[in-house]
N, C-alpha and C positions, 0 to 999 in steps of 0.2 A: 280152413274157412276164411274167405276174404271178408274183412270187416268193413262196415260202411264208413267208419271214421278211423283215420290212421294218423300217426305222428311220425314225422321224418325229422331226425336229429343227427348230430355228428356221431352218435353211438349206434347208428343203424337200428336194428330191431331189438336192441337191449331194452329200450323203453317202449312200453305199450300204452296207448292212449286209454284213459279211463273216463275223464270228463273235462269240460272246459267251460268257464264263464268268461265271455268276451264283452268288454265295455268299450263302445265307440261313440264319438260325438264330433259334430262339425267344429272345427277350430280347436280341437283338443287331441292330445295324444292317446292312442288306444292302449288298453291293458288287457292281456289275456292271462287268466289264472288257470293253469293246466294241472290236472292230476294224472300222473302216470304210474304204472306199476312195472316191476321188474323182478325176475328171479335172482338178479344180482344185487346183493345187499351192500356191495362195496363200490358203487358207482362213484367216480371222481366228480364231485359236484363242482369243484373249481374249474375243471376242464370244460364244463358245460357253459360257464358264464361267458357271455359275448358271442356265443355260437348261434348259427341260424337254426330256426325251428319252423316247421310248417305242419299245420293241422289241415287235413284234407277230408272233406265231407263229400261222399258220392251217394246219390239217391238211386233207387231202383229205376227211376225214369231216365237216368243217364245224365242228370245235372251234377256238375262238380263245382265245389266252392272251396277256396283256400283261405287260410288264416296264417299269415307269415309275420315273423318278427325275430328278435334276438332275445336270448335268455339273459335276464338281468338279476334274477334271484333264483336260487335253487335250495331246496331243503329236503331232508329225509324225514318223512312223517310217520314212521312206525312200520307195522307189518299188517297184512291181511291174508286170510286163507280163502282161496277160491278153488272149489272142487278139490279140496284137501291138499292144495299146493300153496306153500307160503310165498307170498310176494312182498317185496319192499315197496312202500308207497313213497312217491316223490312229488313234491309240489313245486311247480315252476311258474315264474312270472315272466311273461314275454312282452316286450315293448318294441316300438319302432326304433330304427336307428337314430332318428333325431332326438330321441329321449336321452341319448348319451350327452347331448349338449347341455342338459340340465346339471350334469356333474362337473361343470367347468365354471370358471369365473375369471373375468379379465377386465382390463381398462384399455380402451382402444378408440381410435378416431377414424371415421370413414368420411371421405370428401368426394363430392361430385358423382354420387351414385344414387339411383332410385332404390326404393324399398325392395322390389323384386330382385334387383341386381345384388343388393346386400344379402338377401335371404339365400340366393343361390350360391354366392361366394362363401358365405359362412358354412353352409352345409357341405359344399365341395371340399373345404379345408379339413373337414372331419371325415372325408371319404364317402360322402353320401351324395350321389349325383342322380338318383332316381327321382327327379323332380319334374313335374309337368306343369307348365303355366297355362291356365285356362282363364285368362284375364281379359276384360273388355275395357277397363279404365285406362286413362293416360296418366302414368306415374312419372312425374318429372324428377330429375336428379336433385337430391338435397345437397345444398352447398356444404353442409357440415353436420355430422351426426356422431354422437358420442355413446359408446358402451362404457358404463362406469360401474365397477364393482358388482356386476351381475352376471349370471350365466349367459352363455351365448344364446340359449333357447329363450330365456326371458327377454333378451334384447330383441331378437327378431319377432317374438310374439307381440310385444307392445307396439312395435312398428306396424305389424300387420293389422292389429286391432285398431290402431289409429287410422289407417288408410282404408279400412273396410275389407281387407283381404282375409279370407279364412282358408281352411284346408281340410281335406279328408284323404283317406288312403284306399288304394286298390291293391288287391293281393293276387299273387300268382305263386306257382311252385318255386320256392327258393328266393322270392323277392317281394317287395312291397314298394309302391310308388306313391309319393306325396303329390297331391294335386292341389295347386293354388287356384282359388276361385274367388270371384267377386260378384257373380250374377247367376241367374237361373241357367244361362247357356252352358255353364260348366257341368250341368247335371243331365242325366238321361235315365230312362227306365232300364231295368235289367231285362234282357231278352227272356221271354217266357213269363215274366212277372209284371208286365205293363199294367194289367188290370187285376185287382184282387177282390174277390167278393167278401162281403160280411156274412159269416155263417156260424152262429153260435152253436155249441154242442147240442145235438138232438137227443142224445142219451149218453150215459157214461161209457167211455171207451170207444165211441164212434164219432168221428168228426169228418167234415168235408175237408179234403186235403187242399193245401195251398190256399188257405182262407184266413180271414181275420176273425178271430173268435170273440174278442172283446174290443170295444171302441168307446172311448169317452172323450168329450171335448170340454174345454174350459176357457173362460174369458176372464180377463183381469184388468184393473185400472192401472194405467201407466202414463208417464208424461207423453204429451203429443207434440211438443214444440221444444226446440233447442236453439238458444241464441249464444253465439260465441263472439268475443271481441278480442282485439289485439292492438298493438302499437308498432309502427314501423318508423324507426328513427331516421331512415332515409327519406321518408315522406311524412313528416311529423303531423301535418294537418289532414292527412287522408283518413277517411272513415273506413274502418275495417269490420264493422258490425255485420255479422252473418246471421241470418234468421231462416231456419228450416223447420218444417213440420211433417207429420205423417202424411205420406203421399196418397194413401187410399182413404177416401172419406168414410168407407165402411168401418175403418179401424178407429174412428174418432168416437169416444164415448161421451156421455152427457155431463161428465164432471169437467168443468171448465177451469182454466187458469193453471193447469199442471204444466209448468214450463221450467226448463233447466237453463240457467244462465251461467256461463263460465268464462273465465279470463285467465290466461291467454289461450290461443288456439292449441298450443303445443308446438314445440320447435320444429321447423323444417328448414331453417336457415335464417339469414338476416332480413332479406327482403320479403315481407309478408304481402299476400294478395287476398282480396276478398274472395276470389274463387277458391282459394285454399280453405278459408274459413267455412264457406258454403259446403264444400265437400266433407270436411270434418264434421260439421253440424248435421248433415244428412246421414252420415255414418252413425253418429251417436243416436239420432232419433230412430233410425232403423234398428239398432241394437236394443234400444229400450222398448221397441214395439214387438220384438220377437215373442215375449211371454204373453202378449195381449190376447192371442188366440192360438191355443195349442191343442193337440190331440194326443192321446196315449192309447196304445193298442197292443194286443197280443196276437201273434200270428205263427203259423207253422210254414210260411212261405220261405223256403231256404235261401232264395235269391235276394230277399229284401235286405239291403244293407244301408248303412249310414251314407248319405250322399246320393241315394237313388231316388228317382221319381216313380210314383205309381198312382193309379186312379182307383179310388174306392167305389165299389158298386154294391147295389142290393141292400144299402142301409135304409132302415125305415124312414129316417128323416132325409128327405130328398136333397136338401141343400148341402148335406154332408157328402153327397156323392160327387166328388170332384177330384182334381189332381193335387197330390201332396208331395212334399219333400221330406224325406226322413232326416231329422237333425240329430238323432241319437238313438242308440239301441244297446240293449243288454241281451246277449245271445247265450243260450245254454245248450251245450252239446254233451250227450251221454252215450258212452259205449256200454250197453247193458251187459254184454258178456264179461266185461272187465270192471264193472262198477266197484269202486273202492268200498271196502268193508264186507264184500261178499253178501250183502243183503239183497234179497230179491227186490227188484225194482217195482215201483208202483205201476200197476197195470195201465194207468193213464199216462205215465211219463214216456214221452217220445224221444227219439234220439236228438231231435231239434226242437227248440222253443225260443221264441224271441219276443221281448217286450220292447216297444220302440216309441219314440216321440216324433211327431210330425207337425209341420205347419203348411198352410195353403201354399201352393207352388207360386202363386202370384205375389206372395208376401216376401219382400226382400229379407234375406238372412244376413246378419252380421254377428260376429262373436262379441259377447259382452266384454267391455274394456276393464278386465279385472287384473291384468298383469301390472305389478307395481312399477311405477316410473321412478327411477333412482333420483334421489335428492342429495345434494352436497350441503351438509350442515356447516355453516361457518365459511371460512375462506381457505384457499390453498396458495402456495407460491409456485411460480413457474419461471422459466428463463426466456427472455426475449430472443427470438430467432430471426435470422436474416439470411438471404441468399445472395446479397450483393457484397461488393468489396468494402463498402463503407460501413460504419458502425451505426448508421441510422437507416432504417427501412420502414417506410410509413406511407399511407395513402392520403387522399385529400380530406378524409374525415378524421385523421389523426390516429388511425387504427394500426396496431402492431400484431405481428405473429408471435405466438409464444409456444414453448415446448414444456409440457407438464412433466413432473418427475416420475409419474406413473406411465409415461409414454416416451421414454428417452429415444434419441435418434438410433441407437444401436439395437433397439428392440425390433424383432421381426414385425413387418407390416405397420411400423410406426409412422405416424404422420403428424404434422404440426397442426396447431389450432386454426380456426377460421380467423379472419381479421378481427381483433378484439378492440373494442373502444377503450379509451383511457380516461378514467375519471380525473377531474381537476377541481381545484378549490373554487373556481369561478368559470362559468361558460356562458357567454352571451353571443349576440349576433355580430361576428367579426370583432369581438372584444372578450376579454377574460384572461385567464392564466394559461400558459402553455409550457409544459415540461414534458418532453418526449422521451420515453424510455429508450435506452440504447441497447443495441445487440449485445447479449451476454449478461445484461443486468437481471437480477432476481427480483421479480415483481410480485405483488400481492394480488390475487385474483379472487373476486367475489362472483357469485352466480345469481342472476335475477330469479327470485323465487326458488333458489336452490337448484335450478335446472342446469345440468352439465352442458346443455347445448347453448346456454346464454351466459357466457363469461364476460366479466368486466374488470379491467385493471383498475385497482383503487389505491395503489401505493407501491412502494418498493422497499426492499430491505438489504442490508449488507450481509456478506458472508465472508468466509476465510479467504476466498479469492478476490473479493471486491470489498476491501476494508474502507472505513470512513476516511474522509479527506484529512482529518486532524488526528494525530496519533493519540490514542486513548490507553490508559486513563490520564496520561500526562497533560493533555490539552483539553481537559473536560470543560474548561470555562469558555471554550470557543464554540460558536454557533455560526451558521451561515450557509451559503450556496457556493459550490465550486463546480463549474462546468468543465468540459474537456473539448479542446479544439478538434474539429473533424479530422480524423487520421492523425491527431496530434500525439506528441510524446508526453511522458509524465511531466507535469509542471506547466504545460501549455494549456492555459485555462483562463476563463474569466472568474472573478471571485467577489462575493460580498461576504465579509466576515465580521462577526461581532465578538469582541474580546470582553468578557465580563469579570476578569480577575480584579479584585478590589485594589484600587489605586493605580491600575494600569488599563482601565477601560479604553476600548478603541473600536472604531468602526473603519474597516478597510474596504475600499472600493477599487478593485483591480480589473483593468481591461488588458487582455492579451495583446490587443492591437489598438483599436480606436475607442475613444470614450466620447460620447456625444451627450450634451445637455440641451434640452429644448424646453422653452417656456413660452406659451402663446400669450402670456400677459407679463406680470412682474416676476422678478427673481430676487429673493431676499436671502442674504447670507450674513449671519452674525457670528463673530469669533471673539470670545471673551479674552483671549490672550494673543499669542503670536500666530502669524501665518507665514509659511515658507513654501515657495513654489520653485520647483526645479524643472527646467525644460531642456531636453537634450538637443534640440535643433531650433527651429524658428517658432515665433509666436505672431499671430495676426489678430489685431483687435479692431473690430469694425463696429462703429456706433453710428446709427442713422441720424441722430440729432446731437444732443449735447453730451459731454463727458465731464463730470466734475470730480476732482480729486481733492479731498481735504485731509491734511496731515497735521496732527496736533503739535508736533515738534519739528522734526527735521525730515526733509525729502532729499534723498540722494539717488541720482540716476547715473549709472556708470556703464560705459560701453568699451569694449576692447579695441575697437577700430574707429568708429565714427558715430556721432550723434547728429541727426539731421531733423530739423523742425521745419515743416512746410505748411503754408496756408496760402492758397492762391498764387500770387506772384512774389510773395515774400518767402525767404528761406534763410535759415541759420544753420551753418555746418560747423561742427566741432570735431576736429581730427585728433588722433592719438599723438600727432607731432606737436600739438599745442596750438596749432593754427585754428583761429575762429573766423569764419566768414559769415558776413551778414549781407544778404541780397534783398533788394526791394526797390520799388519805384520811388518811394520817399522814406527816408529814415528820420525818425524823431526820437530824441533823447530828452526826456523831461524829468527834472528832479525838483521836488517840492523844497528841498534844501540845497545842499551843495551837490555838484557833479564832479567827480574826480576821475581824470583819465591819467593813468600811470603806465609808463612803459620802461622796461629795462634797457631798451635800445632806441633806435630812431623811431619817431612818430611822423607819419606822412598823411596829410589830408589832401586828396586830389579830387577835383570836380571838373566835369566836362563843361560846366557853365560857371556862373558866379558863386562865390562863397561869401556868406553873410554871417557875421558874428555880432549879435546884439545883446547888450546887457543893460539892465535897469540902472546900474551904477558904473563903477570903474571896470575897465577891462585891462588886466595887467598881463603883459607878456614878459617873462623873465628867463634869462639864460645865464649860465655860469661862464659862458664864452660869448662870442659874437652872435648877433642876430642878423640874419641876412634876409632882406626882403627884395625879391627880384621880380621885375615886371617886364613882360615882352613889349609893353607900350608905356604909356605914362603911369607914374606912381602918384597917387593922390591921397593925401592925408588931410582930413577936414575936421574942423572943430567949430561948433556953432556958438561957443561962449567966449573963446579967447584963443590965444596963440597955441600952437602945437609945440611942445617942448620935447626934444630928444636929449636925454641926459648925456652930459659930456660935450654938448654943442650949444651955441647961442640959440635963443628962441627963433623959430621960423615963423614969419608972418605969412599966413595962407589966406 
């Protein structure tokens, strides 16, 4: 005898269908609970796990419907006698293949992909490619998207919930297809079940076939407006406030002021747009509005499935006779010949019964945003990453790329972070502090509101490969900053160092190349003891006005070759040979007391014009030998008071 309901499994006809309860819902994974019986009490349950199973319902009218999935649970539930034959009872839980993604957990980064692309990529990696996109929205690529310590299925679920994408499954013999949807256009009536009448039972055991036997409708109060706000550091003054409300005025109830405000949008990358906030706000208000007007019904229409459209007719309340979308269903199938327990079935129990929930077709459906968004409590460390030969890779905003330790380069499908901003002690408009993390450094990364998609470098730490600049614990009294020359070797660095060892306190300022001091007004320097300056080459000292040097005791200036003093046309040159040259248009030597000129050799006074020697008293010219006075013309000696006397000669009358 051919049965109306059959079970196809890897065991062939060893397992015979007894009953099934199937639960389906838009945007959620289905679950089929199947009871099967077998004369074989030694069925290998482990061999069933992960295998394909199809329940097929065939009606006398020729309609066929399949329920397909994979077995994820199997149990042996005792025995039952049917027609004096003992059967083992088995309970099987069947799920869609994407359910397997719930049994995973990973940390991973996706870059430059839209949500539909991410969903298809993730499912394909787990061997599931039966995905059909029935989307109308424009889903832009996300700059950066993190899966963090969550299952792959939770990861793609929260992304779809945020974007307003939901899904349902269609079934065939040996396969099931996941349909991604975002609008009514992704749904259609099932042929033969486009219009279903309301027909309650007229008497026990007699019902109109393919009808709805129970119908209830419910309304509820819900938020009707959503406002979302965010901040874009690339456009700090831009307003990103998004404000959306229920689109259909008929859905607005009389309770006013029910508004949801939230911050931020939810990460989609660094550059935020108002259009993104508007889309997210509309998705949230649509999801909140789904329970506002729902209907629940019971039917024996075997073709009515989750995701299908149908039109209700013949309901006494005329406004209820309209098109609906099935958003969830619990279907019960019973094969009465093999009903578990061998108990005679209720005369009213049919092989097929379905209780479903529906909303008006014109009402947008969105899955409630219930999937947990991962949060990182506290901070993590990461390593600065670079693709260039230099050890500094940065953009105009001072952002760096980092590699997290949960996503190392050797990991399959690993990718680096987005450009991460670097926190600093001071940040102004073209002023503040700037310390750029170098490639290879281990940095401390915080996350805005704990969001893995919003990292921020807030510091750095040493490790065994990158030790502190001062050997510890021996140099524990030293503090400071030591940089590193770009592509420089060990020791090629600028340094500011504080030595706090008692009795040896020191401040060191070291420049690997040039050291520049600039003061736009005064510069004061006070040294309580000695100052020593050592210059390897030249020194230039430029003073725009006056330069005053005061020395309390002795000033010594020493040069190895020559000392030259110059002002205007006057110049004094002192050479290492001992020669001193004085140049000028006029030379004046004035002494308040005596002036002594002493020479170990000859002394020569030469003038291109007259030479005048004037004294307020006597002028004495003495020589241990002869004195020679020679004139190229007349020689004149003059005295205004008396005769001129040359010692050793008679007086001369002049």
